[in-house]
N, C-alpha and C positions, 0 to 999 in steps of 0.2 A: 504494500500500500504506500502511496506517495506521502512523504512527510509534509505536514501542515505547520508552517512556522507560527510561533506565538506572536501576538500583536506587539509586544514590547521587545521582540528580538531585533538586534541590530541588523541593518540591511546587508552588511558585508557577509553575513552568514548565508543569506538567501541569494544575493546577487553577485557576490564576489567583491574583493576590496576595491578594485579599480572603479566599477560602476558606483559602488556605495560612496566612494570619495567624491566623485563628481556630483552625486545627488545631494550630499551634505553641503558641499561648497556652493553649488549653483542654486539649489532650491531649498536648502535648510531642512532636508528630509533625512531622518536618522534611523527610524524604526519602521517595521512593517506597518504599524498603525498610521504613522505619518504618511506613508506612500498611499495607503488606502484612502486617506482624507485629502489627497492631492487630486481634486476632481477635474474632469475635462472642462476646458473653457467653452468649447462649442463642439458641434458634431458636423462632419461633412457627410453628405448623402451621395451614394453612388449614382443614383438616377438624376442627380441635379448637381451641377458643378458649382463650386464656391466662387465668390465675387472677386474678380481681378480689377474691377473698374475703379475702386477707391482704396487702393492699398496705401498705408501710411508710410511716408518717407522715413528712412533711418530706423525703422523698427524691424525686429525679427518676426517673420511671418511663416505660417504653414498654409499651403494652398493645395487643393486637389484640382488638377486640370489635365487637358489632353494636348499632346504634341501636335501642332499644326504643320510645322516644317523644321528641318534641321540642316545646317550646311557648315562645312569646314572651310575656313578662309586662311590663306597663307599671307603672312605679313613680314616686313623687314623690321626687326627690332634692334635694340642696342647690342644684343648678343647674337646677332645674325638672324637667319630666317626662322620664323616660328609659326605655330598653328593656333587658330582660335575657332572653337565650335560655338556657333550661335544657334540657339533653339528657341523657337517661338511657341508659347503655349497659349491655349485659349480656354475660356469657361463659358463662352456665350455672351458674357457681359463685357469682356475686354480681352486684350492680348498683353502678354508680358514676355520680355526677352530674357533668356538665360544665357550666360556666357561662361565658357570653360576655356582655360589656356594651357599651353604647353603639354606636358606629359599627361595632364588630367583630361585630355580630349578623348582618348581612345575608348575607355569604357562607356561614358555617356553616349558617344557616337554610335556604339553598337546597341545600347539599351533604348535610347530615346528616338525611336522611329516614328514617323507620322502615324497618328491614330493611337499611339500608346497612351494609356492613362496612368498617372502616378501622383504621389504626394511629393511636394517640393518644399524645402525649408531653407531660409536664408535671410540676409538683411537686405531690405529694399534700398537701392541707391539710384542716383540719377546720372545718366550718361547721354550726351548729345540730346538733352531735353526729353529723354525717354526713360521710363522706369525699368530697372533690370535687377536680376539676382545674379551676382557673380559667384561662381563655383557653389551653387546650392547643393545641399544634401538631398537625395531623393530616394523614394521607395516605390517600386513598380506595383501597380494594382491589377495585374492580369493574373489569371490562374495558371501560371506555368511552373511545373515541378512542385516543390514544397510550398512555394508562396501562393497559396490559394486564397480566393476571395473570402472563404469561410474564416480563415485565420484573422481576418479584419472585422470579425463580429458581425457578419451578415450585412444588413442594409446600411448600418450607420458606423462611421469611423470617428472615434473620439479624438479630438484635437486637444492636447494637454498644454498648459502653460509651460513653455520650453525655453531653452537657452541655446546659444551657439554651440555649447559643449555637449548638449543633450537634446536630440531631436524628439519631437512628439512621439514618433513610432517606437523609439527606444524606450521611452517611458511606458508606452502601452505594453510592450513586451515584458517589462519589469513588473507592471501591475498584474499581468497574466500569471506570473510566477507566484505572487502572494495572494491572489484573489480568494483561494480557498479559505484563507484565514479570516475572511469576513464573517464566517459562520460563528466565530467566537466573540464578535463585537458585543460589548456590554451596553445595554440599552439605557440611556440616561433619562428617557421619558417614563414617568409613572404609567403603568399599564392602563389605568382608568382614563388618563388623559389621552394616550395614544389611540385607544379604542373609541373614545368619545369624539375625537376629532377625525376618525377614519384614516389614520396615517399608517403607512407600511411599517413593518418591523425593520430594525436597523440593518441586520445582515442582508435582507432583501434589497433595501435601498442602496447599500454599497455595491451589490452586484449589478443592480439596474443602472446606476449612474455611470459605472465603468463600461458595461457591456450591454447597452440597450438594444432591443430588437426593433422597437417602435418609438415614435415620438411620445406616445402615452407613457412608456416606461420611463423616459427622461423626466417627464412631468411628475410622475409618482415619486421618483427618487428625490428630485429636487424639493418637492413640497415637504417631504419628510426631513431632509437634511437642513432645510431652512429652519424648521421648528427646533431641531437640536440646538443650532447656534443661537437662535433667539431665546429659547427657554433657559439654557444654561447661563447665558449672559444675564438675563433678567433675574434669575435666582441669585446670582452673585450680587447684583445691585439691590435686590429686595432684602438680602441678608444684611447688607450695609445699612440700608434705611432702618431695618429692625434694630440693629445694634445701636444706632443713634438714639432711638426712642428709649433705650435702656440707660443711656448716660444721664447723670444728674446735671442740672443747670439752674441758675438763679432766675426765677421768673422776674421779668422787668416790666412792671405796669406803670405807665406814666402818671405822676401825681397831677391832680387837677390844679389849674391855675399855676402851672409851672412854666418852664422855659419854652416848652412846645406850644402851649396856648399863646404865650407872649409873641413867639415867632410867627404863628399863624395870623395873629392880629395885625402884624406889621407888613404882611405880604401885600404888594400893590396889585395883585391879581388873584382870581379865584383858581383853585386847583381844578384840573380836568376831572371828568368823571372817572377816567382810567386811573389817575393818580390817587383819587380817594379810595377806589376799590382795592388797588394794590396795597395802599397803606393799611387798610383794614385787615388784609390778609397777614401782613407783616406784624402788626400790633397783636393780632390773635396768637401768632407763633411766639412772640416775645413774652407773652403772658403765661406760657407753659413752663413746666419744670424739667423739660428736656431741651437740648439745643435746637434752635431753628437751623435748618439747612435749606435755604431758598435761593433759587436762581431768578434774578430780575432781568429780563431781556426786553428790549424795546427798540423802536426805530431811532435812528440818529436824531437827536434833538427832541425826544419825547418827554424829557423831564425826569430822567432816572435819578440824577444827582439830587433833585429836590426831594424825591421820595426817600432816598437813602439818608439825606440830612434829617428829615423829620423822624426817621427811625432812630438815628443817633441821638437826637434831642430827647426822644422818649426814654432812652436808656439813661441819659444824664438825669432826667427827672426822677428816675427810679433809683438814683444813687450810684450808678455805674459810670464807666468810661466807654467811649467808642473810638475805634481806630479805622481809618480808611487807608487802604494800601493801593498806591497808584504805580503803574509800570515804569514811568519815566519821571525825572526831576521836573521837566517842563510841565507835565500834567499835575504832579503833586503841588507845584507852586500855583498853577492855575486854579486847582480845586481850593487851595488854602485862601487864595485871593478872593475867589467868587463866594466862598462860604462866609468869610469874615464880612464881605460887603453885604451879603444877604442878611446876615445876623445883626449887623450894625452894633449898637451898644450892648446887645446880648452876647457879643464875643469879647467883651472887655471885662471879664470877671477879675476882681481884685484890683482894677485900675480906677483912677479918678474918672468919673463920668460913666462908669459901667452901670448897667441896670441892676436892680435888686436881684433878679433871678439869673444874672449873667454867668457864663463860664468862660474859661480860657480855651482858645483854639490854637494849638501849637503845630509848627511844621518841623518835621525831622527828616533830613536828607543826608546822604553820605558826604556832601561837599560843604556842609556847614562848618563854620569856624568853631574852635574848641570851646570858647566861652558861651556862645549861643547854644551849642549842643548840650553843654553841662546844664545850662539853665532849663532847656526843654526837658532833659531827663529828670531833673528835680521836680518840675511841674507834673510829670507823669507819675512818679513814684509817690508823691504826696497826695495826688488826687486833685491838685489845684486845677489841672487841665482836664476838662471833661471830654474834649475832642482832640484827636491828634490825626494829622494827615501826613503821610510819609511814603517813602520808597522802600526798597529792600532794607534800608537802614533800620526800619522798625523791628526787624526780626533778629537783629544781632543780640548776642547773649547779654550785653550790658543793659539793654532796654528792659526796664521793669515797670509794671503798672500797679496802681493802688487797687483797682478793682475793674479789670477789663470785662465788659459785658457784651460787646458786639464788635465783630470784625466785618468790615465791608471791603470786599475785594473788587476793584474796578478793572475791567478788561481781563476777565478770568483767563482767557487763552494765553495771556502773556506770562502767567505765573506757573511755576512748577508746583506740584502738590506738596513737595517738601517745604516750600516757602510758606504756603498757606498753613501747613501743619505746624510749623515752628511758631507762627503768630498765634494760632489757636491755643498753643500750649502755654501761653503767657497769662491766661486767666486762672483764678483760684479754682474755679470749676470750668469745664469747657464753655467758652463764650458762644453766643448765638452767631451764626454766619450768614451774611447776605452777599451773594456773588452777583456782580453786574456785568452784562455784556451788551455792547451797542451793535454787535454783529448778529442780526436776527438768525435764529436757528430753526430749521424745519422741525416740526413736532417729533418726528421719528428720531432725529438726531438728539433732541433734548431727552428722549426716553432712553437713549443708549449712552451717549457720551456723558450726560448729566443725570443719569437714571437714579442717582442717590439723592437728588435734590428735588424739592417741590418747585414748580415753575409758576412764575407770575409774568404776564406779558403786558407791556404798555404799547398800545398800537394807535393812540391818538396823539396828534401834535398839539401843543398848547396854542391858544388863540393868539393871533398876531404873527405867527410864523408864515413866511412867504414861500411861494412855490419856487422851485429851482429848475430853470431851463437847461438841458444838457445837450451838447452837440459834439459829434466827432469831427475833428479837423484833419482831413487827409493831406498832410504836409507834402508828401512826395508827389501825389497826383495833381494837387491843386495848391501850389505854394502861395497863391494870392489869398487863400483862406487863412493862412497863418498871419499874413500881413494884416488882414481884417481883424484877427483875434487880438493883436496888440492895439489896434485902433479902439476896439471895444473896451480894453482895459483903460486906455486913456480917457474914454468917454465916462466910464464909471468914476474914475478919480476926479474928473471935471465936475461931476455931480456932488462931490464931497465924500465919495465912498472910497473903499480900499480893496486891494486884490492880493491873492496868493498866486505864486507860480511854484509848482511842485516839480522836483527833478528826482530821478532814481538814485543818484549818488552825489557825493560831496565834491570831489575833484581837486583836493589839495595835493601837495607833492606826495604825501604818504599814500593817498588813494591811487595816484597815478602809478607809483612803483608797484603797488599790489596788482593793478590790472595790466601793467606793462604797456600802457598807452601814453600818448603825449597830449592828453586832454580830449575834450569831446567836441572838437571843432568840425568834425565830419570826417577826419582821417580814419581809415579803416584799421581795425585791429588785425591780429595774426590770422583770424578765421575769415577775414574779408568782410566782416560786419562791423559797422561803426559801433564804438563803445557807447554805453548809456550816457545820456546828457547829464552834466554835472552842475550843481548849484553855483559854484564859484565862476565857472566859465559862462554860464547863462546870465548870471547877474551882471557880469562885466559887459557882456555884449548888449544886454538890454539897456544898461545905463549909457552906453556909448551910441546906441542905435535907436530902436523903435520907442523906448521909454525914456529917452534922454530928458533930463530936467525934472523927472519925478524923484521923490525921496524913496530910495530903494535900500533895503538891508537884507542880510542873509541870516538864516537860522539852520543849524544842523547839530547833530549829536556830539561832534567832536569839540564843540566850543566849550569854554569854561562856563560852569553853571551860572556864575554871576552875569556873564555876558549874555547868555541865553535869556536869563530873566529880564535883563535890561532891555533887550530887543523886544521881548513879548510885551513888556510894560509900555514901551514907546509905541508899539503897533496898536495895543489896546487903547492907548490915550489919543490915537489919531495923529501922532507925530511922524508916522511913516505912511507912504502911499502903497508901496508894494513890498511884500515879504517873499523872497525867493528861498524856499525851504525844502528839506527832505521830508520824509513821512513822520518826522518828529511832531508835526502838527496834526497827525492823523486822528487822534481821539481827544475829546474833552476841551480843546481850544475853542474859546467862545468869544468872538469879537463881532457883535451884532452889526457893526458898520461895514464889515467886509462882505462885498456882494459878488465878487468875481473870482473865479479860480481857473487857471490854465495848468493842465497836467501834461508835462512834456513826456514823450515816450510812454504814453499811457498804457500801451500794450504790455509793458513790463511789470505792471501791477496786477494783482488778483482782483476778481470781481468785488469781493467784500471790502477790500482795501480801497478801491475806487469809490465805493459807496460811502465808506467812512470819511474819506477825504472830502468828497462833495458836500458832506454834512456840515463842513465848516462855514459854508456860505448860506445865505438866505435865513440867517438866524435873527434878523431884525424885521422891520416893517417893509423894507425895499426888497423886490424880487431878486433871487440869486441866479447866477450864470456860471455854468461849469463847462469848460471846453477841453475835450479829450484829444490831444495832439498825437498823431501816429503816422509813421512812414510805412506801415505794413500794407500790403495790397488788399484791395476790396474783398477778394474771395477768401482771405486767410482766416483761420479760426480765431486769431487774435483780434481781427477787426470785427468779426461776428460777436465776440465777447464784448467789445466796446459798444457796438450797436445795441446790445441787450441792456447795458448799463444806461445808455442814453435814452432808451425807450421807456424805462420805468423808474419811479422813485420808491417802489415797494421793496423794501429790504428783504422781506420773507421770500418774495419771488426770486430775487437775485441770489439769495442764499441757496435756493434749490438749483439754479443754473450753475452756481459756483461748485456745488457738491457734485453735480452731474459731470462737470468737466475735470474735476480733480480725482485722484485716487482717494478712497475714503480713509485710508490709513488704518491703524489699529485702534478701534474704538475704546479699548481698555487702557492702552498705554499711549504715550506720546507718539504720534505718527512718525516723528523724525528719529525715533530710537532705532529704526531699521529692523525691528522684530517682525516676524511674519504675522500678517494680520490674522486675528482670531476669526474674522468673517471670510468665508470662502464662497458660499452661495447666497448668503443673505445680503441684500443691498438696502441701506437705510432709507433710500429715496423711494424705491419701488415696493418694498415689503411692509408698508405701514400697518396693514391689518394684522399680519403675522406678529409683528413686534408688539402691537397693542394687546392682542389676545394673549401672547406669551407673558406679558407683564402682569396681566390679571391672574393668570394661572400661577405664576411664580409667587406673586404676593400672597395668594391664598395658601399655597403650599408652605411658605416660610412662616406665615402666621400660625399655622397648625403645628409645624415641626421645624423650629428655627435651626436646630442642629442637624437636620436631615437624617435623624436616627433611623426612621422607617424607610428611608430612600437611599440606601448605600450606593446604588448605581449612579444616582444623580450627584452624590458626594464625590464619587470617583471622577466623573466627568468634570466636575467643578475644580477638583485638584489638578487635573490635566490642563484645564483652561488657565487657571491661576498659578502660573509659575511664580517664582519668588518675586520678580519685579512687579508683576501685575497684582499680586496679593498686596504688596506694599502700597501700590498706587490706589487700590480701593480702600485699604485701611486708612490712608491719609485723607482720602476724599478731596 
């Protein structure tokens, strides 16, 4: 009887050391179980050829096609006369050229006769304006000798995520060798759930996903495997939420007639209905004796800072302190300035002229002088300061609080969980946590990436906010459009308004050394493409050219913090007309008089980032204008992305577009960690219903059995999903 390898058996035992080494290095597959969970990306059908008409340039592809013609050409090269085999393949939708050189000509010339069908794999390149595959690997699909059509699983050919070192069909043969082990797969879904949802058993699903006979087989398998991923992930998040409810926290109920009431009374406007609703949700959480864990997301300019400030003041009323953690010094200073301005005399606790119910609002950043820092630390440890706004400096060991009751994290995605965890550890008991993001998140992403947080959404803009007109400026096709863009900036300044010009990089000497370019004047880099436009170069050219005579300043991350603060103060005070900046202004910067923004090389920014940047204008009563400058051709994906941004101000719609265009990354860990994604068949955009249903099932299961004592198979799957890094990620929340 043939030996069936165990699921945890290293692949080198089943496949040999050479293949196992390539699988580990190229695909991060180490055991038989890993390989069984490396699912086909798609399936090629024998009766229907795959699409050649829209192959992606510079990507490794696998195609099934038929040879149309093949010819050997002789040419004179540097080493004398040589031969080149050119093969044209077709799939009915398009044609593609294959090229083989030198000694590699003979075998394909014999194999690839007109009419032959085969699978081809290689990197798509461009030669003489035509797409081609140079020296592709190939596997014939005709039934000659041992290589029969049946060996390719009947009607459907699985196409696996592959690499240049390991073609799809080699992975398929490796899967064949271990497929009998699928019978031992431990089912993580409780039987009642699986039967109630009409899902296939796991061993069957694994066999069907790798070797389907029909399209219905693929659907059956994928439906089941999506549930595995969604359910195990949601169990992990449900256990995290459950653990939070078991932690003790001090209930923070605002005292009547305290600083919050005094603050509300001095507001020159009424809160939006959305702000009142979200505030009520937060106050209800703060009043409980376990820590609040809430995500506050909302459109750019929807008034999240106001909601957060009212929550912070409620905690001060209840005798505690509140800390706001900002990702950059510019933003921390901006928050400190706007909060003290909004609070007025209520921010002057202990000072002459301060109101009776006032508190101190301190700023703590890494670049503060020693004396100011010592003073701020003393105000925190004595409780003199009720509110503190800061950067990473807030989480250093030396920083101690009198009674930290609430942590507000602004722009969640910019902080590692370790940083949030360190700040949360500074309370006598775990403080309440409010996480804010101005990047709207589709509901399914919120249920996965932020599944351990309750979610509040602000989708109304405060009264008085103006619409923002957005346009793409095609600088290469229509240079006169760019000329007009600078005229529009001058017109806004003539009306007494101000403008931003945003560039992808700084452009100082250090920056130039790093990129190996001589500035962004249009000279091409080593790859033949011009380097990204730079703040210092653009500011100089604008000052000497189209914006001559205007008061222009630069702002970027490498400036001294005092200089950055000085520039922002001058811009906010109207002493500057144009600010040429990097994305340091992306979030939180609030200058209502700024009405125009020109984003240079806009195609180099992501969708969400463009939406964030655009949100810096139109914050006052005058309408905003955002011009997206690009040299990319009309039909390019980059231009289509810019067109999508110009077409809508709806951040939630843009976040969907953004997610569809990017890889989803690993929803449990930071995407940039390089770890293999825990999601293989589940997609957070398309599988909303599965994720929502899995969340319900997981929540009910964890409520009834938090330790999963009665569900050992679910526990095993959870342990496999939560390696050490991911376990820590979830623990820290």
